[in-house]
C-alpha positions in Angstrom: 106.9 75.5 57.5 106.4 78.8 59.2 107.0 79.2 62.9 105.8 82.1 65.0 107.8 83.2 68.0 106.4 85.8 70.4 109.1 88.2 71.4 107.1 90.6 73.5 105.0 93.7 73.1 106.0 97.2 72.1 103.9 100.1 73.3 104.6 103.6 72.2 102.9 106.2 74.4 104.4 109.4 73.1 107.1 110.8 70.8 110.4 111.8 72.2 110.9 115.5 72.8 112.6 117.0 69.8 113.2 120.7 69.7 115.2 120.7 66.4 112.1 121.4 64.3 113.0 118.6 61.9 110.1 116.8 60.3 109.6 113.2 61.3 111.2 111.1 58.5 110.8 107.4 58.1 113.8 105.8 56.5 113.2 102.1 55.9 116.8 101.1 55.7 118.1 103.1 58.7 118.3 100.1 61.0 119.9 99.6 64.4 123.1 97.6 64.8 122.5 93.9 64.6 119.4 94.1 62.3 119.8 93.7 58.6 117.4 94.3 55.8 116.2 91.6 53.5 117.2 91.5 49.8 113.7 92.7 48.8 114.2 95.3 46.0 111.1 97.1 46.9 112.6 98.0 50.3 115.6 99.6 48.6 113.3 101.7 46.3 111.3 103.0 49.2 114.2 105.1 50.5 114.0 107.3 47.4 110.1 107.3 47.5 110.0 108.5 51.1 112.6 111.2 50.4 110.5 112.5 47.5 107.4 112.4 49.6 109.1 114.5 52.3 110.3 117.1 49.9 106.7 117.5 48.6 105.3 117.8 52.1 107.9 120.4 53.0 106.8 122.6 50.0 103.2 122.7 51.2 
């Protein structure tokens, strides 16, 4: 049985100011304290995939 629990609504209206010039990088397993990832093996493989994708984008 699946149960859905509404926790609220998240609205992102702008990106934070970032003057470092670093590209926006999504790292799926970089999680805040108190949140843990599942044991899904695909999730672990995505870290490497996103890193490779970023390196290709930076070369363009």
